[in-house]
Structures are given as structure tokens and as C-alpha cells.
N, C-alpha and C positions, 0 to 999 in steps of 0.2 A: 377611229375606235370601232371595234366590232360589237354589234348589238345582237342580242338573241332574246327570244320569248319562248318560254316553255309552259306547258299546261299540266299542272299537278293533279288535275281532275282525271286526266287520262292515266292509263297504266304506265308506270315507269317514267312519268314526267317527261314526255318527249319534247323535242324542239318543234315549234309550230311556225317559227319565222326566224330568219337570219338576214342580216344586211350584207351588201357586197364586201364591206371591210372584213367580215368574218371569213369570207372565201379567200381574200388576199392574205389574211393572217394564218389560216389553217391549211389552205389548199383544197378544202372541201367545198364544192359548189352546193348551192341551196338544195338541189334535187337529191344530193347524197346525204345531206345533214338533217333535213326536216323529217320528222317521224322517228328519229333515234334519240336516245339519251346521250347527254354530252360525254359519257364515259368513254366514247370511242376516241376521245383525245388523250386518254390516259395510256401510259405505257411503262417501259422499264425506267425506274427511277422516280416514278410518281409516289409521293409520300402517302401511305394509307391513312395516316392520322389526319392529314389535311382533307382528304376525300371524306372522311367521317364527319369532319366539321361541317362541310357543305351538306351532307346527307341529313344531319340533325337539324340544320337551319331550315331546310326544305320541309322536313317532317313537322317542324314546329311553326311554320309560316313566319320565319324571322329573316331579317336581312343579315348578310354575312359578306366578308371580304377576305380573300386569301390570295397568296402567291403560290402557284403550283407548277410543277414541271409537266408540260404536255408535249405531245408529239404531233407534228404536221403529217399530212397525208403521205409525204415522201419519207417519213420516219425521222426527220431531223427534230431534235429537241428544242424547245424554247420555254422561257419562263413567262407564265401567263398570270397577270394579276386579274382575278375574277371577282366581281362584285355582283351579288344578286339581291334583288329587292322584291318583296311580294306585292301583288296588286289585289285589292279587296273589292267585292261588290257591295251593294247597299246593305246586304245582310251581314257583312263582316266576314264573308268567306273568301279564301284565297282562290282567285280564278286564274292567275298566271304569275310567273316570275320573269322579271326583266333582268337580263344579264348584260354587263358591260365587261369586255375583255380587252386587255392591253398587253402588248409584248414588252416586257421589262427585262429582257435577257441581259442587255448591256448594263443596266443598273445593278442587277443581281451579280453579274460577273465582277463589276467594280467593287461591290460590297464584299464579295467572297475574297477578292484579291486583297482588299483592305484588311479583312479579318485574318487572312493568312499571314499578311505582313505583321499584324498585331500579335498573332500567335507565335510567329518566328521571333519577334522581339521578346515576347514573354519567355520563350524557351531559352533564348540567348541570355536573358537576364538571370533566369534560374541557373543556367550552366555557369555563368560568370560568378554568381553568388556561391554556388557549390565549389567552384574552383578557388574563390577567395577564402571560403571557410576551410577548405582542405589545406590551402597554403598556410593559412593562419595556424591551423592545428599542427602542421608539420614544422613551422617555425617555432611554435611553443614547445613541441616535442624536442626539437634540436637543441633549443636553449636549455631545457631541463636536463637533457642527457649530457650536454657539454659542460654543465656547471659542476660536475663531480668527476673525480678520477678514482673513486672507490668503486670497485667492481660490484659489490653487493648493493650499494646504493644505486648504481646505474641500472641494475636488474630490477630493483624495487620501483624505480621511477618509470621504467619501461612498462612494467605491469600496471602501474597506476594510470599511465597514459592510455593503455589498451582497454582497461575495464574501469567503469562501464561505458565509456564513450564509444568504443568501437566494437566491443564484444561483451558477451555475458561471462565468459571466462577465458583465460589465456594460459598457455603453457610455453615457457621459454627454456629451451635446452641449450646448454653449452657443450661443445664436443672438443676432444683433443685432436692432435694432428692425424690420428688414426681413425677418426670418426666415431670414437666411443664417447657416449654421454657421461659426463662427470659432474654435472650440476643441473638441477631442474628447479625452476621457479614457477609456481602455479598461483593464480589469483582468481577467485570466484566472487561475483557480486553479492552472493548470498552467504559468503563465509565457507560453510561446509568443510571445516578444518579436518575432520576425521577422514572424510573421503579423499581430501587432498593428500593427507599423509600416506594413505594407502596407495594412491596414484603414484606418489614419488617413490614408494618402495617397489612397486611392480613394473613401472614403465621401462626402466633400463634393461630388465631381463626378459620382458615379454614382447617387445617390439620385434617384428619380423621384417624381411627384406621388402615385402609388398607395402609396408606402411608408408604414409606420406612423409614421415621424418626421413627414412632411409632413401626414399626416392629423391628428396631434395639433396641429401648428402651425395647421391650418385650423379647429380648434375641436372635434375629436373627443374623446369621453370616453376614459378609459384603455382599452387594448385588451388582450385575453387571447387568445392562440393556444395552446390546450392541446397541439396537435401541429402544428408548422409543416411543411407539405409542401414538397418541392423546388420545385414550381410557385409556391407562395406566396413562397418566397425569391427565385426568379428574377424575380418580378413587382415586387420592390422596387428593382431596380438596372438600369441601362442597360449596365453593363460586365460581360461574362461572367466576367472574372477575379475580380470582387468576389464572385460566387456561390461560386467555388471557395475563396476566402479564408474566407468564412463557414462553408462546409462543413468546412474544416480546423479552425476553432475549435470546431465542434460545435454543431448546432442541433436542439433538440427542442421544448420549450415556450418561449414568448416572452411577455413582458409589456412594453407600452409605456405610460409615464406621463409627463405634462408636469411641468415644474418651474415653479411659478407664483410671481411676486413679490407683495409686499404690495399692489400696485396692480392685481392680477389680470392682469398681463402675463406671457406665457410667456417666460421667460428661457432655457429649455433643455428637453431631453428626457432621460429615462433609459430604457434598454432593459435588462431583466433576461432572461438567457438560461439555460436548462437544457439540458445536452447530452443526446443520445438515451439514453445509458446511466445517466443520473442521475434526478433528481426530475421530477415532472410538475406544473406549476402548476395551481391551481384558483381558484375565485372568492375564497376567503379570502386566497390569496396576492396576488391582484389588489388587494383592499382594503388589505392591508398595504403593498404597493408604492405605491399611490396616497397613502396616509397619509405614507409616507416621502418621496414626491415633493413633497408640500405643505410638509413641514418643511424639506426640503433647498432648495426654491425660495426660501423666506424667508431661510435662512442664506446662500445664494449671492447673493441680492439685497442683503443687508446688506454682504457682503464686496465686492460690485461698487461699491456706493455709497461704502463706505469707501475703496476703491482709487481711485475717481475723485476724491473729495475730497482724499485724501492726495496724489495726483499734482498736483492743482491747487495745493495748499498748498506743495508742494515747489517747483513752478515759480514761485509767487509769492515764496517766501522766497529762492530762488536769484536771482531778478530783482532783489531788494532788496540782495543782497550786493554789495560793491564789487569792481571789477577792481583788483587790487593794482598800485599805481604803481611804477615804477622809481625808487628813491630813492638818490642818491649816497651812497656809503660804507656801504651796507647790502645785505643779501640777505634777501628776505622770502618766506615760504611760508605758505599757509593751506589749511585743509580745512573743509568742512561736510558732515556726514552726518545725514540725517533719522533719527528713531527707528525701530526695528524693531517688529514684532509689533503690540501694541495701542496703541503710542504714536502720537499725531498729531504733525504738524509744529508746532514751537513758535516761540519768539521769540529763539532764539540768533543772535548776529551778531558780526561783527568789522569793523573799519574801520582804514584807514591814510590819513592826510591830510597831505600836504606843506603846511606853513604859510608865510605870506608872508615871514617872516624867515629862512627856510631850515631851521627846526626841523621835526621830524616829530611829528605828533600821531597816536596810535594808541589804539584802544579795543577792548574786548571786553565783551559784555553778554548778558543773558538776561531777556526779559520773561516774567513768571510766566504760565503757561498752556500748553496744548498744542492749539492749533487755529488756524484761519485768522485769527481775531481777534488772537491773539498775534503771528502773523507780520506782519499789517498794522500793529499797534502798534509792532512792532520797526522797521518802515520809518519811521514817524513819529519815533520816538525817535532813530534814527540821523540823520535830517535836522536835528532840533533840536540834537543834539550837534555836528554839523558847523558849524552856524551859530554856536553859542556858542564853539566852539574857534577858529573863524576870527577872531572878534572878539577872542579871547584876553584874558580878564580879567587884570588885574594886581593884586597885593596892595599894601599901603601902602608897601612898600619899592621898588615899581616892578618887581618880578619877576612873570613870567607864572606864574599860580597855577592848577594843575589842580583844586584843591579848590574855588575860586571858580567854575570852569567847571561842575563838577558841581552846585554850589548853584543856578546859573542854570538848568541843565537840569532839575533837580528842581522848581524853581519853575514852569517852563513846563509840565512834564509834569502837575503837579497842577492848574494853572489851566486848561489846555486839555483835561484829562481824556484824555490820550493813552493812558496805561496805568495799571492799578491799582497794580502793583508791578513793580519791575525791579531787577536787579543790574547794576552798570556799573563797569568799571575804565577810567580815562583816564590816559594818560601823555603827557608832552611830552619828547621826546628832542632834546637839542642836541648836535650833533657837534662834535668838536674843530676848531679853526681850521685845523689842518694834519694831514695823514695821520700816523697813529701817536699822536696825542694822545687822551687819554681823552674820553669823552662824558659828559654830565650828563643823568640821567633824573629828572624831577620828576613825581610821580604822586599820584593820589587814588583811593580805592576805596570804592564804595557797595555794600557787602555781597557783593562778588564773591569767588570763591576766589582766594587769593594767587597772583600770578605767580611763576614759577620763573626763577632766573637761573643759567645755566651759565657758569662762568668759563672763560677760555682754557685753564686747566689741567685742566678736566673736573669740578671740584667743583660741586655744585648746592645752592642755598640758596633759601629762600622770602622774597619781598619782602612782609613782613607789615605794613609801615608804611602810613600814610595811610588807615586803615580807618574807615568810618562806616556809618550805617544805609542800608538799601535806599532807592532812589528811590520816592517816593509814600507813605512812612510818615507823615511829619509835617514841620513846619518845624523842622529840627534845628539851625539856625544854621550858622556857618562850618564847613566840612568841613576836616579836616587835610590838609596836603600833605607828602609825604616826598620826600627827595632821596637819590640814590645815584650814585656815580661808577662808570662802566663802562669797563673796559680794552678796547682793540681786541681783536677776536676773541670778545668776550662774546656770549652768546645769551640772548634773552628768550623765554620760552614762556608764552603766554596761552591760556586754555582755559575752556570752560564745564563745569558739573558733570557733564554726561553722559559725559565722558571718565574721570572718577575716582570717581563715586558709583554704588553698586549698591543696589537695594532691600533694606533691612534691614542694609546695611553702614555703615561709618563713613567719612565723606568724607576725614578726615585720613589714614586708612590708605591710601585711594586716592591721595591726593597724594604720600604717601611712596613708594608703588609707582611712580608716574610719575617721581618724582625719581630713584629707583634706576635706572629704565630710561634716563633721560637720562644719568646718570653712567656707564653701561656702554657708551654709544655711542662709536664711534671719535672721536678728537679732531678730525679734519679732515672729519667728515661735513657735508654741505651741508644747508641747511634743508629742501629738497624731499624727499630720501630720509629724512631724520629724521622729517618729518611723516607720510609714508606708513608708516614703521615703527611709530611710536607709535600711530597710529590702528588699524593692523592688529593690534597686540599687546595694547594696553591696553584697547581698546574692545570686546572680544569679549563676546557676550551682553548687549549694551546694550539698554535700553528707553527711552532719552531721546535727544534731539538732541545733536549734538556740533559745537562750533565750536573750531577750533584755529588759533592764529596764532604763527608763529615768526619772530623778527626777529634777525638776527645782524649785529653790527658787523664790517665787513671787518677782517682782521688787520692 
């Protein structure tokens, strides 16, 4: 150990004695050290706060112990653990300080390495936690976006993911194949609906080629503006009012990322904005936003494809549905509604066909499936049914027989491979010869939900006769035909299962609910308002197509 003695009664508290270990520790012989203050050991890297602690202890006559970076005579650094203790005379005055100095460089180095390892571990843990949090957020975002095929819902969910978790406000633009903005969604954590409405009006016509949006559309990588200046904001727009609107919404940091489809086409852009008083984006935020943009682009692309195909299928199906004819002695109404949410357009249809002998043929059916193939198959099935109904097969008693019509339809469907499976109700209504006389309904049913009959008095019953297997199952032989007499003022209600069946529910309960609704309608209600009321009331939260046909005999 190096020992030293200093004399605080002399000017600058000089060394008055050092032992040989001091020389070995510092490289300074006693002749060069005695008479000087110990500060000659200080140099580059010596902590001034530690020096101040020693100075105060000496000034106050107190003991102190510190570890300080010193320099040897040859300039090499070493960590010196210094302990000083005052020596008092009989009067209590400090007459000297005894110092003990030890080289602890190896210990300090080990401590530093240990601390560096701990800090590296803490940094790695923070990075891992941030990565886990980011991955969790992206998984949640992907799940939310993948749960819907409705484009507007996907945009709304994307905005909800971005604000307020990632940004203070967000702008989502959709562009067409020519790069023209046709849809804008804006969400601000503070609402600001009036400013948002004005932003939506001005943005499409005021953006210029230097804007972040058009730079992305031209192929730029995601853009980070850590601090957007007023000049940078003004350079994006041709309309000064737009600059004022953006300033009102608040502009600090900005991130621009593209929304890219599965075919690497840009379908839109997303702008994340932090207000001046809030967060400031960094490179990590840019990477997270770009990741979200890629996931959102795929989800939006899927929703756009689904919307396009869904619209095309609806147009196809509506084009295949008939225009209802005006038939003497009856009033007819019909409705068709495509499925909502994840359901595609299917093979639901109805038809009314005046027959050559003055009777009325009518049908309702459903081809199994929910896609454009089912809609196309429905058109073929309806054509086959019309041909067979017009030819009007007779039974061995010479009566027109709907069961034989369905047999012929089924045979052709299977032979021509028109559809795999389908349900179909076909009825043949013969009106009375004179007004006020009853009508005769002969019908057959290939696996379709029972029609409902509402009597002139308002009672409702199911027409459960004439039931047989679905079309396309097998060669089932002659299908049964049932017959019922209908009084003037009677109403027939034909429907597909989308009106009465819910996922996980019982279809018979749905039919009972529909029957109760019919029974509660006013006695004199016309088919048109009745159809609108039933569809609006019974068909809430549907996930399947609906076809509805109401035929009332004139009173």
C-alpha cells in the first residue's frame, strides 16, 4: 500500500512524506512528490466531482474515501482508491492528513465489464420487449383486418388501430389504377369533424407532385419526417387553405407508407401524424408503420376483390331474376337481398310464369353454394323449370302434376350437370272460373322450406304436403303432389332459408317466428308493404341470401 502524509497547515496542503510503495504505484520518487499537492496525479478522465469531495473533506477536517482515475508519471491511467484521515493535536486542530492509496484498476475494470454486461442485457431485454409488443400489435392488427371483407369496415378498423396507439391522427387514401385518390378516411384522436370534412374536400384537388402521397405512388420508400416544418407542409399543397386545415389538425412528426396489394400494386397510402405537443416518430416507428401498411394493403386488397366479385355476382343474380308479370286475379310482390358480411351471393331465386291454359306456375328455390357458380347454376335451373312447366306434364288421370314437373327438372339437372344440389318448390295455381270462386293450388316440394298460407281471416298455416328429396340427390322416383283449396283473399308466402334460419339456430323456430309475424299483420295489408315489413323485421343480422315471393288472391 502507498502511504502519504500531507500538511494542511501549509499552503496548498503539500505532501511531506511518501513511502516507497507510493513510488512503485505512481512512478514518482519521493524527491519529486514531496512539497507538491497530490493533484499532480490528476489528468484526463479524472472526475471533477470526486476531486471536489476530497477538497471539501480536507477543508472540513474530515475523513473521506473515494475511487478516482489518476495518471502515473509515464501517463498511464490507473484507478486509485484513496482514503484520507485527519490527525489532530491536543488542541483538536488538524496537523496532518494520512493517506492510503491502492491500485484497484483490475477491480474497477471487472465492475465496468459487469455493468456493461448488465446494461447490454437490459438493452436486449428492452429490445425483445419492444419486438414482442410490436409483433403482438401486428398480430392483433392482422386479426382485426382479416376478420372482415367489407371495405369500409376494413378502413375503419385500420384507422382505429392507428389512432391513438400509433399516431394522433391518420389519413388513409385509396387510389385507382391511375393513381387517382377516390376514397379518403381520416381519424383524429380529438374528433375535429369539421376540419376533417374540409380536409376530405380539399386534399384530392390540392395535393401536388412533391407531396409525400404522390412520392409514394411514384415508387418512393416509406418516408419519415421527424419534424415537419411549415415550409414542408406548404410544399405539399397548391391550396393555402389546405395548409391552414392541416395546421388546425396539428402537425409535428409525419410518416408516409404505401398500402400494397398481393400483386405489388399500390392500392393506397397511409399517413400517420403526431401533433407538435405529442410524440415524435423515429426509425423504429417508421418500420412498424411500414409493417402495418403491408398487412393493411393485403387486407384492403382482399376486401376490394371480394367487393368487386360480390357486386358482379349480385348483378348477375339480379339479371337472372324475373320481372313479375301482372296476373289477373292476383297481386304479387317479391324481394331479393344478397347476403351480408362474409356471405357471397348464392343461388336463391323465385319465378312466376303464366301458363298457356290460364293457370299460374310459380316457384322458389335455392341452389346449394354461395358464389357466382351457384348464381349461374340458378339461372340454368330456372330455365329448365320454365321449359318443363310450360310443357306441363300430366298424371295418369289427365291432371297437371307439379310432382312430375319436378321429376323432369331433376332428371335434366342431373343429366346436364347443371347444379350439384338444389331445393325447389313448384306450385300450379288454377283460379276460379268466376270472381269470388275458390282457387286450386297443386304443388310439389323438393326439400325446400314449407310455404306459408295466410287465410282471409288472418290465420297462418304451413303447407307441408308434397315433400320430397332435394334435386340432384338420386333418382327418387315419382314425387308426390299435394292439393289445397284457396279462398279469395288468401295469401301464399314463399321464401328461402335465409329469411328464417340463423347460424346455430333452428329453422322450424324461424318459420314459426315468420308465421307469427304474418298473423300480426293488418288483414287488408297489400303484398308490397307486407314484403318490405317482413324483410326488414325478420331478416336482421342475416348472413345468407334471401328470396321472398308473396302471392295474394284478390278478395
